N, CA, C and O atoms as a Tinker XYZ file with bonds, in Angstrom:
   304  protein
     1  N     14.210000   -5.214000   -6.042000    73     2
     2  CA    13.240000   -4.699000   -5.643000    64     1     3
     3  C     12.892000   -3.204000   -4.321000    63     2     4     5
     4  O     12.948000   -3.522000   -3.133000    81     3
     5  N     12.639000   -2.045000   -4.599000    73     3     6
     6  CA    12.900000   -1.456000   -3.204000    64     5     7
     7  C     11.457000   -1.331000   -3.060000    63     6     8     9
     8  O     10.590000   -1.569000   -3.901000    81     7
     9  N     11.317000   -0.858000   -1.686000    73     7    10
    10  CA     9.906000   -0.926000   -1.572000    64     9    11
    11  C      8.385000   -0.386000   -1.542000    63    10    12    13
    12  O      7.279000   -0.703000   -1.104000    81    11
    13  N      9.366000    1.166000   -2.679000    73    11    14
    14  CA     8.248000    1.875000   -3.410000    64    13    15
    15  C      7.346000    1.151000   -4.248000    63    14    16    17
    16  O      6.131000    0.955000   -4.295000    81    15
    17  N      8.874000    0.656000   -5.217000    73    15    18
    18  CA     8.763000   -0.079000   -5.876000    64    17    19
    19  C      7.846000   -1.576000   -6.141000    63    18    20    21
    20  O      7.603000   -2.309000   -7.100000    81    19
    21  N      7.583000   -1.535000   -4.979000    73    19    22
    22  CA     6.728000   -3.395000   -4.608000    64    21    23
    23  C      5.052000   -2.621000   -4.517000    63    22    24    25
    24  O      4.032000   -3.239000   -4.824000    81    23
    25  N      5.065000   -1.077000   -4.003000    73    23    26
    26  CA     3.744000   -0.658000   -3.564000    64    25    27
    27  C      2.995000    0.054000   -4.908000    63    26    28    29
    28  O      1.839000    0.475000   -4.941000    81    27
    29  N      3.886000    0.064000   -5.893000    73    27    30
    30  CA     3.504000    1.250000   -6.684000    64    29    31
    31  C      3.241000   -0.457000   -7.613000    63    30    32    33
    32  O      2.401000   -0.172000   -8.467000    81    31
    33  N      3.515000   -1.643000   -7.737000    73    31    34
    34  CA     2.889000   -2.782000   -8.389000    64    33    35
    35  C      1.804000   -3.692000   -7.500000    63    34    36    37
    36  O      0.982000   -4.571000   -7.757000    81    35
    37  N      2.340000   -2.876000   -6.128000    73    35    38
    38  CA     0.230000   -3.222000   -5.471000    64    37    39
    39  C     -0.672000   -2.421000   -6.233000    63    38    40    41
    40  O     -1.586000   -2.932000   -6.880000    81    39
    41  N     -0.384000   -0.715000   -6.173000    73    39    42
    42  CA    -1.428000   -0.434000   -6.263000    64    41    43
    43  C     -2.134000   -0.222000   -8.242000    63    42    44    45
    44  O     -3.188000    0.219000   -8.700000    81    43
    45  N     -0.655000   -0.911000   -8.984000    73    43    46
    46  CA    -0.635000   -1.796000  -10.933000    64    45    47
    47  C     -2.094000   -2.595000  -10.154000    63    46    48    49
    48  O     -3.300000   -2.351000  -10.197000    81    47
    49  N     -1.317000   -3.567000   -9.505000    73    47    50
    50  CA    -2.436000   -4.916000   -9.179000    64    49    51
    51  C     -3.774000   -5.489000   -9.569000    63    50    52    53
    52  O     -4.323000   -6.293000  -10.323000    81    51
    53  N     -4.112000   -4.016000   -7.981000    73    51    54
    54  CA    -4.626000   -4.308000   -7.386000    64    53    55
    55  C     -6.025000   -2.779000   -7.002000    63    54    56    57
    56  O     -7.024000   -2.683000   -6.290000    81    55
    57  N     -5.175000   -1.745000   -8.094000    73    55    58
    58  CA    -5.704000   -0.385000   -7.616000    64    57    59
    59  C     -6.235000   -0.041000   -6.584000    63    58    60    61
    60  O     -7.385000    0.380000   -6.466000    81    59
    61  N     -5.192000   -0.239000   -5.490000    73    59    62
    62  CA    -5.517000   -0.380000   -3.855000    64    61    63
    63  C     -4.133000    0.717000   -3.698000    63    62    64    65
    64  O     -3.176000    0.339000   -4.374000    81    63
    65  N     -3.859000    2.204000   -2.791000    73    63    66
    66  CA    -2.784000    2.852000   -2.363000    64    65    67
    67  C     -2.357000    2.427000   -0.864000    63    66    68    69
    68  O     -2.809000    1.304000   -0.638000    81    67
    69  N     -1.810000    2.819000   -0.028000    73    67    70
    70  CA    -1.214000    2.524000    0.970000    64    69    71
    71  C     -2.914000    3.025000    2.136000    63    70    72    73
    72  O     -3.501000    2.562000    3.114000    81    71
    73  N     -3.012000    3.898000    1.437000    73    71    74
    74  CA    -3.908000    4.448000    2.004000    64    73    75
    75  C     -5.084000    3.799000    2.833000    63    74    76    77
    76  O     -5.340000    3.722000    4.035000    81    75
    77  N     -5.964000    3.169000    1.142000    73    75    78
    78  CA    -7.151000    2.429000    0.838000    64    77    79
    79  C     -6.626000    1.144000    2.017000    63    78    80    81
    80  O     -7.270000    0.961000    3.050000    81    79
    81  N     -5.655000    0.504000    1.751000    73    79    82
    82  CA    -5.029000   -0.990000    2.603000    64    81    83
    83  C     -5.432000   -0.357000    3.663000    63    82    84    85
    84  O     -6.417000   -0.721000    4.305000    81    83
    85  N     -4.413000    1.089000    4.089000    73    83    86
    86  CA    -4.718000    1.477000    6.176000    64    85    87
    87  C     -6.401000    1.507000    5.847000    63    86    88    89
    88  O     -6.896000    0.404000    6.081000    81    87
    89  N     -7.167000    2.289000    5.469000    73    87    90
    90  CA    -8.595000    1.699000    5.908000    64    89    91
    91  C     -9.166000    0.816000    5.784000    63    90    92    93
    92  O    -10.094000    0.715000    6.587000    81    91
    93  N     -9.048000   -0.026000    5.037000    73    91    94
    94  CA    -9.151000   -1.602000    4.530000    64    93    95
    95  C     -8.953000   -2.681000    6.085000    63    94    96    97
    96  O     -9.622000   -3.602000    6.554000    81    95
    97  N     -8.072000   -2.196000    6.376000    73    95    98
    98  CA    -7.129000   -3.234000    7.448000    64    97    99
    99  C     -8.000000   -2.985000    7.896000    63    98   100   101
   100  O     -8.845000   -3.880000    7.893000    81    99
   101  N     -8.501000   -1.250000    8.770000    73    99   102
   102  CA    -9.016000   -0.581000    9.685000    64   101   103
   103  C    -10.382000   -1.685000   10.291000    63   102   104   105
   104  O    -10.792000   -2.214000   11.324000    81   103
   105  N    -10.687000   -1.560000    8.832000    73   103   106
   106  CA   -12.076000   -2.017000    8.482000    64   105   107
   107  C    -12.612000   -3.942000    8.985000    63   106   108   109
   108  O    -13.657000   -4.481000    9.348000    81   107
   109  N    -10.877000   -4.487000    8.658000    73   107   110
   110  CA   -11.311000   -5.744000    8.779000    64   109   111
   111  C    -10.940000   -6.146000   10.491000    63   110   112   113
   112  O    -11.101000   -7.216000   11.079000    81   111
   113  N    -10.318000   -4.663000   11.052000    73   111   114
   114  CA   -10.169000   -4.950000   12.753000    64   113   115
   115  C     -8.666000   -5.666000   13.310000    63   114   116   117
   116  O     -8.198000   -6.159000   14.336000    81   115
   117  N     -8.159000   -5.272000   11.495000    73   115   118
   118  CA    -6.654000   -6.506000   12.365000    64   117   119
   119  C     -5.352000   -4.423000   12.916000    63   118   120   121
   120  O     -4.238000   -4.421000   13.440000    81   119
   121  N     -6.372000   -2.866000   12.391000    73   119   122
   122  CA    -5.685000   -1.973000   13.002000    64   121   123
   123  C     -6.769000   -1.125000   13.775000    63   122   124   125
   124  O     -7.961000   -1.354000   13.568000    81   123
   125  N     -6.383000   -0.182000   14.632000    73   123   126
   126  CA    -7.149000    0.667000   15.196000    64   125   127
   127  C     -6.348000    2.089000   15.528000    63   126   128   129
   128  O     -5.371000    2.211000   16.267000    81   127
   129  N     -6.982000    3.053000   14.831000    73   127   130
   130  CA    -6.802000    4.513000   15.373000    64   129   131
   131  C     -5.272000    4.736000   14.275000    63   130   132   133
   132  O     -4.340000    5.471000   14.602000    81   131
   133  N     -5.314000    3.880000   12.891000    73   131   134
   134  CA    -4.068000    3.333000   11.666000    64   133   135
   135  C     -2.994000    2.587000   13.292000    63   134   136   137
   136  O     -2.320000    3.426000   13.890000    81   135
   137  N     -2.973000    1.814000   13.569000    73   135   138
   138  CA    -1.402000    1.084000   14.344000    64   137   139
   139  C     -2.505000   -0.403000   14.033000    63   138   140   141
   140  O     -3.722000   -0.582000   14.086000    81   139
   141  N     -1.582000   -1.072000   13.777000    73   139   142
   142  CA    -1.710000   -2.735000   13.826000    64   141   143
   143  C     -1.867000   -2.709000   15.498000    63   142   144   145
   144  O     -1.401000   -2.013000   16.399000    81   143
   145  N     -2.584000   -3.606000   15.430000    73   143   146
   146  CA    -2.880000   -4.089000   16.767000    64   145   147
   147  C     -1.461000   -5.392000   16.843000    63   146   148   149
   148  O     -0.744000   -6.015000   16.061000    81   147
   149  N     -1.716000   -5.229000   18.525000    73   147   150
   150  CA    -0.106000   -5.484000   18.575000    64   149   151
   151  C     -0.795000   -7.703000   18.975000    63   150   152   153
   152  O     -0.056000   -8.585000   19.413000    81   151
   153  N     -2.188000   -7.857000   18.632000    73   151   154
   154  CA    -2.258000   -9.549000   19.196000    64   153   155
   155  C     -2.113000   -9.672000   17.401000    63   154   156   157
   156  O     -2.218000  -10.880000   17.191000    81   155
   157  N     -1.927000   -8.978000   16.088000    73   155   158
   158  CA    -1.854000   -9.294000   14.641000    64   157   159
   159  C     -0.848000   -9.278000   14.415000    63   158   160   161
   160  O     -0.150000   -8.273000   14.545000    81   159
   161  N     -0.340000  -10.660000   13.900000    73   159   162
   162  CA     0.516000  -11.420000   13.327000    64   161   163
   163  C      1.174000  -11.561000   12.205000    63   162   164   165
   164  O      0.942000  -12.752000   11.997000    81   163
   165  N      1.847000  -11.206000   11.300000    73   163   166
   166  CA     2.249000  -11.376000    9.738000    64   165   167
   167  C      1.452000  -11.783000    8.636000    63   166   168   169
   168  O      1.049000  -11.178000    7.643000    81   167
   169  N      1.257000  -13.484000    9.225000    73   167   170
   170  CA     0.402000  -14.131000    8.917000    64   169   171
   171  C     -0.459000  -13.849000    7.934000    63   170   172   173
   172  O     -0.885000  -14.144000    6.818000    81   171
   173  N     -0.529000  -13.002000    9.043000    73   171   174
   174  CA    -3.192000  -12.648000    9.171000    64   173   175
   175  C     -2.566000  -11.639000    7.902000    63   174   176   177
   176  O     -2.659000  -11.957000    6.716000    81   175
   177  N     -2.136000  -10.801000    8.220000    73   175   178
   178  CA    -2.223000   -9.715000    6.658000    64   177   179
   179  C     -2.079000  -10.895000    6.120000    63   178   180   181
   180  O     -3.154000  -11.493000    6.095000    81   179
   181  N     -1.016000  -11.614000    5.582000    73   179   182
   182  CA    -0.790000  -11.846000    4.586000    64   181   183
   183  C     -2.178000  -13.210000    4.110000    63   182   184   185
   184  O     -2.880000  -12.503000    3.387000    81   183
   185  N     -2.431000  -13.718000    4.113000    73   183   186
   186  CA    -3.125000  -14.671000    4.004000    64   185   187
   187  C     -4.301000  -13.585000    3.324000    63   186   188   189
   188  O     -4.803000  -13.953000    2.261000    81   187
   189  N     -4.854000  -11.961000    4.039000    73   187   190
   190  CA    -6.108000  -11.560000    3.919000    64   189   191
   191  C     -5.391000  -10.788000    2.728000    63   190   192   193
   192  O     -6.098000   -9.945000    2.175000    81   191
   193  N     -4.162000  -10.937000    2.271000    73   191   194
   194  CA    -3.717000   -9.747000    0.649000    64   193   195
   195  C     -4.048000  -10.889000    0.023000    63   194   196   197
   196  O     -5.023000  -10.850000   -0.727000    81   195
   197  N     -3.088000  -12.538000    0.243000    73   195   198
   198  CA    -3.397000  -13.390000   -0.954000    64   197   199
   199  C     -5.234000  -14.461000   -1.080000    63   198   200   201
   200  O     -5.614000  -15.101000   -2.060000    81   199
   201  N     -5.702000  -14.351000   -0.237000    73   199   202
   202  CA    -7.234000  -14.177000   -0.562000    64   201   203
   203  C     -8.083000  -13.206000   -0.639000    63   202   204   205
   204  O     -9.205000  -13.699000   -0.526000    81   203
   205  N     -8.163000  -11.646000   -0.823000    73   203   206
   206  CA    -8.985000  -11.264000   -1.244000    64   205   207
   207  C     -7.447000  -10.315000   -2.590000    63   206   208   209
   208  O     -8.149000   -9.979000   -3.543000    81   207
   209  N     -6.662000  -10.078000   -2.772000    73   207   210
   210  CA    -6.143000   -9.068000   -3.344000    64   209   211
   211  C     -5.396000  -10.012000   -4.466000    63   210   212   213
   212  O     -5.036000   -9.538000   -5.543000    81   211
   213  N     -5.185000  -11.461000   -4.094000    73   211   214
   214  CA    -4.244000  -12.153000   -4.750000    64   213   215
   215  C     -2.918000  -11.627000   -4.674000    63   214   216   217
   216  O     -2.545000  -11.390000   -5.823000    81   215
   217  N     -2.170000  -11.380000   -3.960000    73   215   218
   218  CA    -0.713000  -11.044000   -4.341000    64   217   219
   219  C     -0.466000  -11.987000   -3.306000    63   218   220   221
   220  O     -1.152000  -12.563000   -2.462000    81   219
   221  N      1.486000  -11.947000   -3.846000    73   219   222
   222  CA     2.255000  -13.047000   -3.639000    64   221   223
   223  C      2.534000  -12.466000   -1.626000    63   222   224   225
   224  O      1.893000  -11.713000   -0.892000    81   223
   225  N      3.960000  -13.417000   -1.399000    73   223   226
   226  CA     3.818000  -13.113000    0.105000    64   225   227
   227  C      4.943000  -12.125000    0.163000    63   226   228   229
   228  O      5.338000  -11.706000    1.251000    81   227
   229  N      5.497000  -11.721000   -1.030000    73   227   230
   230  CA     6.526000  -10.855000   -1.162000    64   229   231
   231  C      5.257000   -8.862000   -1.362000    63   230   232   233
   232  O      5.580000   -7.766000   -0.902000    81   231
   233  N      4.789000   -8.985000   -1.655000    73   231   234
   234  CA     3.713000   -7.988000   -1.497000    64   233   235
   235  C      2.669000   -7.323000   -1.288000    63   234   236   237
   236  O      2.083000   -6.258000   -1.482000    81   235
   237  N      2.607000   -9.325000   -0.359000    73   235   238
   238  CA     1.525000   -8.452000    1.202000    64   237   239
   239  C      3.014000   -8.460000    2.473000    63   238   240   241
   240  O      2.880000   -7.711000    3.441000    81   239
   241  N      4.125000   -9.180000    2.391000    73   239   242
   242  CA     4.433000   -8.541000    3.685000    64   241   243
   243  C      5.325000   -7.598000    3.269000    63   242   244   245
   244  O      6.457000   -7.796000    3.711000    81   243
   245  N      5.155000   -6.250000    2.285000    73   243   246
   246  CA     5.714000   -5.224000    1.535000    64   245   247
   247  C      3.854000   -4.500000    1.992000    63   246   248   249
   248  O      3.989000   -4.360000    3.207000    81   247
   249  N      3.341000   -4.337000    1.879000    73   247   250
   250  CA     1.877000   -3.855000    3.110000    64   249   251
   251  C      1.917000   -4.226000    4.743000    63   250   252   253
   252  O      1.752000   -3.401000    5.641000    81   251
   253  N      2.172000   -5.643000    4.919000    73   251   254
   254  CA     2.182000   -5.653000    6.654000    64   253   255
   255  C      3.438000   -4.454000    6.833000    63   254   256   257
   256  O      3.506000   -3.295000    7.242000    81   255
   257  N      4.101000   -5.184000    6.431000    73   255   258
   258  CA     4.912000   -3.607000    6.659000    64   257   259
   259  C      5.373000   -2.346000    6.794000    63   258   260   261
   260  O      6.301000   -1.771000    7.363000    81   259
   261  N      4.484000   -2.095000    6.129000    73   259   262
   262  CA     3.681000   -0.908000    6.217000    64   261   263
   263  C      2.565000   -0.275000    7.969000    63   262   264   265
   264  O      2.630000    0.545000    8.885000    81   263
   265  N      1.719000   -1.345000    7.457000    73   263   266
   266  CA     1.005000   -1.246000    8.296000    64   265   267
   267  C      1.242000   -1.550000   10.188000    63   266   268   269
   268  O      0.832000   -1.423000   11.342000    81   267
   269  N      2.366000   -2.089000    9.137000    73   267   270
   270  CA     2.641000   -1.699000   11.183000    64   269   271
   271  C      4.007000   -0.706000   11.430000    63   270   272   273
   272  O      4.848000   -0.793000   12.324000    81   271
   273  N      3.911000    0.299000   10.270000    73   271   274
   274  CA     4.873000    1.098000   10.261000    64   273   275
   275  C      6.191000    1.310000   10.873000    63   274   276   277
   276  O      6.410000    2.254000   11.633000    81   275
   277  N      7.109000    0.396000   10.531000    73   275   278
   278  CA     8.307000   -0.055000    9.879000    64   277   279
   279  C      8.638000    1.034000    8.697000    63   278   280   281
   280  O      9.609000    1.787000    8.770000    81   279
   281  N      7.926000    1.029000    7.849000    73   279   282
   282  CA     8.870000    1.480000    6.329000    64   281   283
   283  C      7.226000    2.100000    6.070000    63   282   284   285
   284  O      6.239000    1.422000    6.355000    81   283
   285  N      7.120000    3.804000    5.357000    73   283   286
   286  CA     6.670000    4.339000    4.614000    64   285   287
   287  C      6.942000    4.407000    3.166000    63   286   288   289
   288  O      8.031000    4.371000    2.593000    81   287
   289  N      5.701000    4.517000    2.657000    73   287   290
   290  CA     5.249000    4.877000    1.015000    64   289   291
   291  C      6.496000    6.213000    1.109000    63   290   292   293
   292  O      6.588000    6.950000    2.092000    81   291
   293  N      7.474000    6.327000   -0.246000    73   291   294
   294  CA     7.447000    7.601000   -0.447000    64   293   295
   295  C      6.800000    8.309000   -1.128000    63   294   296   297
   296  O      7.022000    9.511000   -0.979000    81   295
   297  N      5.951000    7.984000   -1.948000    73   295   298
   298  CA     5.208000    8.870000   -3.030000    64   297   299
   299  C      3.456000    8.838000   -2.474000    63   298   300   301
   300  O      3.037000    7.967000   -1.711000    81   299
   301  N      2.738000    9.774000   -2.942000    73   299   302
   302  CA     1.108000    9.117000   -1.857000    64   301   303
   303  C      0.809000    8.419000   -3.128000    63   302   304
   304  O     -0.196000    7.714000   -3.224000    81   303
């Protein structure tokens, strides 16, 4: 599954896209000014997304990767 396919599936499942997860992560205190705080670990993001959105590990890691800036979405 491509990275964009993960994001598309997440949008279908949760109704939320990358920009909405960025906003939510800021509200949760995981990011500041669009950047993942250095102290935030992948496990914290995975736990949040599993508990609040019932996402699996792979889909949660896709959001973590997005928040960390490792990968970007290819469409809006």
